[in-house]
N, C-alpha and C positions, 0 to 999 in steps of 0.2 A: 384721441388720447385715451390711454388705459390707466386704470388705477390698480389696486392690489388684485393679484390673480388674473390680470389681463382684462378686467371688466371695464368697458368704456365709461368714461366720465365726461360731463359736458365741458366744452371749451368756450362756450358762450352761454349767456343767460338772457332771457327775454326781458326787455324794458317794458314792464307792465304799465308804468306811468305814461309812456308814449302810446301804448296800445299794441306793441309788437305781437304778432301771432306766430311767426316762424322766421327762421334764418336760412338763407339759400345761397347757392352758387359760390362756395368757398374757393379761393385761389391763393396759393402760397406765394409769399415774398421769396426773393432769391436766398434769404437767410434760412429758409426752411423752418422757421419758428413762428413768424407772424403770417397772417393771412387776411385777405379782403373777404368780405361777404356782403350780401344784401339783406337788410332787415325789413321785413314786410309787415304791414298792419291789416292784412285781409287778402281777398282774392283779386279778381280782375278789376273791380271798382272799389279799391280800398279807400277808407275814409281819410287817411293821412298819407302823405308821400312816403315812398320807400327811402331808406337811408343806406348809403355805402359806408361801411364801417371797417375798422381794423381790429382784429382779435389776435390773441397769442395762445400758444399751446399750454403755457404754464400759468395762465390767468383767465378768469372769467370777465375781467374788465375789458371794455371796448372803447375805441375812439371813433367819433363820427367825422367823416370827411365832407360829404355833401349829399344832396337829395338826387336820386335817379331811379327811374323805373327800369332797371337793367341789371344784368349780370356785369361783372367787372373783371378785367385781367390786367396784368402788368407785363410790359415788354418794351425794350429799347428805351428805358428811362421814362416811360409814360404809362399812365393809366388809360385803358381803353374801355369805353362804355357807350351806351346808346342814349341819345337825347332827341326826342321827337323824330325818330326814324333815321337820324344821322349818327354815324359812328364818330365819336369824339375821342381825341387824345389830349391828355392833360399832363404836362411835365410833372414828374414826381421823384423825390429823393427817398429811396428805400431806407437809407441810413437814419435820417431824421424823421422819416415817415410823415413828410409834409409835402404839399403841392408847392411847386416852384414857379408856376406860371399859369396863364389862362388856358382853358381848353380851346381846341380848334378842330374843325371838321376834317375827317379823313375820307369818308365815303358817304353817299346818300342812299336812302331807301333800303336800309338793311332789314332783312327779315327777322322775325321773332317767332318763338314757339312758347306756348303756354304763358302768354302775356309778357314775361320779363326776360326770358332766356334769349339773349341776342345771338344771331347766327354769324359769329366771327371767332377766329382764333389767331393768335400770333405766336411765333416761335422766338426763342432767345437770339436766333441768328438774323432776325429782322425780316422774316417772311410773314406776310399777313394773308389770310384767306377769309372771305366772307361771302354770304349769299344775299342776293337782293330779295326783298319781299315780293312774293307772288300773290296776286290778288286771290282771296279766298272766295270761291263761288258759293260755298255752303254745302249742306248735306241733304240727302233725300230720306224722308220717312218711308220705311219699307217693312212690309209684313213678311214674316218667316214662319214656317212650321217647325216642329221640334227637331227635324233633321237638317235644318238650315236651308231648305228650299224656299226661294223667294216666291211669294204669292201675289205681290202687287205693291204699288207705291201709293202714297197719300200726299196730297197737296203739292206745293212747289218746292224746289230746292231752296234752302234757307239756312241761316245761322241759328240753329236751335241749341239752346243751353240746357233745357230740361223738358220732359213731357210727362203727362199723366192721363191715362185712359179714364173716361167717365164710367160710372157704375153700370150703365146700360150698354157700354161699349160702342155707342153710336157717335161719340165725339172724343176728341183729344185736346186737352189744354196744353199749350206749349209756351216756353219762354223763347221769344224770337228777337234777334237783333236786326234793327233796320235803321236807315238814315245815315247821314254823315255830318258830324261824328256819330257813330252808332249808339243807339239807345235801346235798352231792353224793355219789352212789354209782354204782357200775357195776351195770347191769342187763342181762339177756339176754332178748331177745324171740324167741320161736319164730315164724318167718315163715309157716309153714304153718297154725298154729293161732291166731296173733296173741295169744299168752299171754306175759306178762312175768314174769320171776323175778329177784329181787334177788340179786346176787352178793356184794356187800360190805356190811358192817354197822358198820364203825368210825365213831365220831362225827366223826373227821377227814374231810377231803375225799378221795375216791377217784375219779380222773378219767382220761380219755384212754385207753381200752382198745385193745389191739392183739392179734390172734389169732396163736397159733402156727400153723405151716403145716399141721399135721394137725388143727387145730380142737379140740384137747383142752385147751388152756390159754389163759389170757388174762393178758397183762402190762398193768400200769396204773401211773399215778402216784398216790402216796398221801402226804398231808401229815398226819403224826401227831406230836403234841407239838411243833408248830411246825417240824418237820423234814421236808423232801421226800425221797422215795425211790422206787425202782422195785420193785414187788412183782409176784408171780406167783401165780395161783390156777387150779385146775382149773375148766374152764368149767361143769362140773356143780355146782360149789359144795360138794362133799362133804368137803373138807378145809380146814384153815386156809391162809391165804396165806403165801408165802415171800418174805422180803426178798432181792432181788437186788443192790441197790446203794443206798447212802445218800449224800445230798448232803453235801459237806464243810462247808457253812455254812448257818445258818438262812435267809439271804436267797436261797439258791440254789433253783432248781426243776429237775426232771428230767421232761420230758414225752416218753414213748415215742411214736414216730410210725410205726414199721413193724418187721416181723420178716421177715428174709430167708427166701426160699422153701426154702433148704437147711437152715434151722433153726439156723444157726451164729451169727447176729448179731441184735441189736436196735438199731435206730437211735433216738436220742433227742435232744431239744433240751435243752441244759444252759445255765442262766443263773446267772451269779455275778460281776457282775450282768448282763453282756452276754449275748446269745443266740448260741450256737455249736452246731455239729453234732458229735455224739459217737456212737461205736459201742461197744456192750458185747458182747464175745465170750461165748458161753455154754459154752465149754470151756476147758481149761487153767487159767491163773490168773485168768481172768475180769477182767483189768485193762482198763478202758475206755481208748480212745484217741480223740483228736480227728480227725475227718474234715475239718472246715473250721472254722478259728478265725481270725476277722478282727475289725476294729473295727466291722463292720456287723452287722445283725441277720439271722441265718439260722435257718430253721425248716422243719418239715414234710418232712423227708427220707424218701424212699420208695425201696426197692430195685426195680430192674427185675427181671422174672421170672427172667432168667438170672443175676442176681446181679452182673453186670458193670458196672452203672451205678447212680447214685443221682440222682434228681430232687429238687429242693428249692426253697425260696423264699428270696430275698435282697433287701435294699433297698440294695445297694451302688451302684446307679445313681441313687439318690434316690427311686426308686419300686419297690415290690415287684414283682419279676419271677420267672419260673420258669426255673431253670437245670438243666443235667445235667452231671455229672462222672463220669469212670470210677471204679470201685471195684475195688481200692484206688486212692486218689487219685494221679494222676500230674502234676497241675498243669494239665491240659487242662480247658477249660470251654466249654459251649455254651449260649447263651441260646435258650429255646424261645418264650416269650411275647414279644409285640412292644409292647403297650400296657399292660402290667401283668398280674399274675396271682398267685394264691395257691392253696393246697390241691391240689398235683399228685397225680394217681393214674395208674398204668399200666393199660393193657388187659392181659388175661391172657396174651397172646402177646408183649407188649412192642412191638407195632407201632403203638401209639397212646398219646398222653399227654393226659390230661384235666386241666383246671384251671379256676378261677373268675376271670373278668375283673373289673376294678374296678366295673363296672355290674351285677355278679352274673350275667352270662351264662356258661353252661356252654360251655367251649371244648374243641376237640379238635385235636391236631396229629399228623400222620402221622410215624412214626419208622422209620428204616431204619438198622440197625447191621451190615449184611452186610459192608461194607468198613470204614467208619468211621462215626462218629455223624453222621446227617443228620436234620434236623427239617423238616417241611413247614410251609407258612404256616398258622397256627392258623385254624380255621374255627369260626364260631358255631353252636351247636346249639340252645339254647333259653334263655329267661330263667328262671333257677333261683329267684330271689327270696331266696336265703339270704344271711346276713351275710357280708361279705367279711373274714374273719378267718383267722388261721393255724390255728385249731382246725378239724378236719375235720367238715364238716356234710353230707357226702354219701358214698354208697358206690356203686360201679359193678360190674356183673356182669362176669365174665371175658370174655364175648364183646363187651362194650362197647355193648350194645343197651338196657340198662335201668339207671336211676339211682334209688337210694333217697335222697330229699332231705328234710332238715329244713325244713319250710315256714316261711313268714313268721310270727313270733310274733303271736298274737292277743291282743287286750286285751278284758277283760270289759266295759268301758264306755268311751265316748268323751266326755271332759269338755271343756268350752270353756275358753279362757284367761280369767284374771281380770286386769282392769286396775284399778289403784288410782292416782288422781291425788293428789298431795301425800301420798304414802304415809307419810312420816315424821310429819307432823302427825296422820294418822289413828291411828297406833299409839301416839302419846304422849298421846292424849286420856284 
């Protein structure tokens, strides 16, 4: 929807009381004015169920229909959505915008992408197409040089969500999904022996590890009893973990992104429900303070080696870009990426900044801070193939010559799409 001068204006607003963090997968009604969408309260393991809602182009008010971790579509007088892997159809009257019957299954074991996007589509003519879920075998941690030449692999194929190289570059901490149903924990892999050791064991999710400067401890995000917090544990796993900071609300999350080289601060992304950059001091009263708090989404804050700068990702321009600001913040800001970027990382001497472009290319920009902050034109290094997310999926050695990358997820099988003509008649037989 556009306002004066063609400037886009919001068609929906976040329900902060419920904890909504984003609205996804809009699908128009036949009238071209109303639309369905999915209101989400977090990422893969949201603290509250997602809601299927109805919005309108000329209003920011919304009507809630039901809970579903799925995208939704309308076809042949029915809403189509996913529930526990089954494609469901629910009779729906677009004129009154109300359900007119109970939902019933149409197909089983439907595939998904990025948690909630369901692999199906239906045409007004009654043709349905869907893809079955193929088992995900996981990804391989692989070393690359600056030209993209593979130098070797690390550990086993697994479902890695984030990684962090240790300061001595002899270990890597990872978020790994295991079990059924899958649970996320922090593991440590010895890079010289390619041996993995589990660090956390709580049934709640433990994710996004960052190393202390001396490599003795690991901070991570933990969601226990529905509440997010920052926790700390010895990298050797010989003691229980320590709670550093607890989120104020169940809908909030606290994702650590870096630990300053002098050991004084941990940077984290705090969401309640927006995403802002926060700093946790590790001395004194340990009271966290905001580094950057705006209406936009900021994440992935990383300290420069000298501690004077912080690189981060923000969507303030309408596209995710990599920026740098002085630390402590002075109001100055420098954009490093030109055509989009996420997951910034500094070279060990602070003279180069790496990030991932929207097409998954590994990028590098020369940095000069001898007088003031100056960034060179970003240069393409190699096609990384990793997902363009805020979660860090690569590590770089201090000399900037080698990259440990989470490879493209592999699937255990490739299944064809299924097409059903007159799908409603087929399921009602």
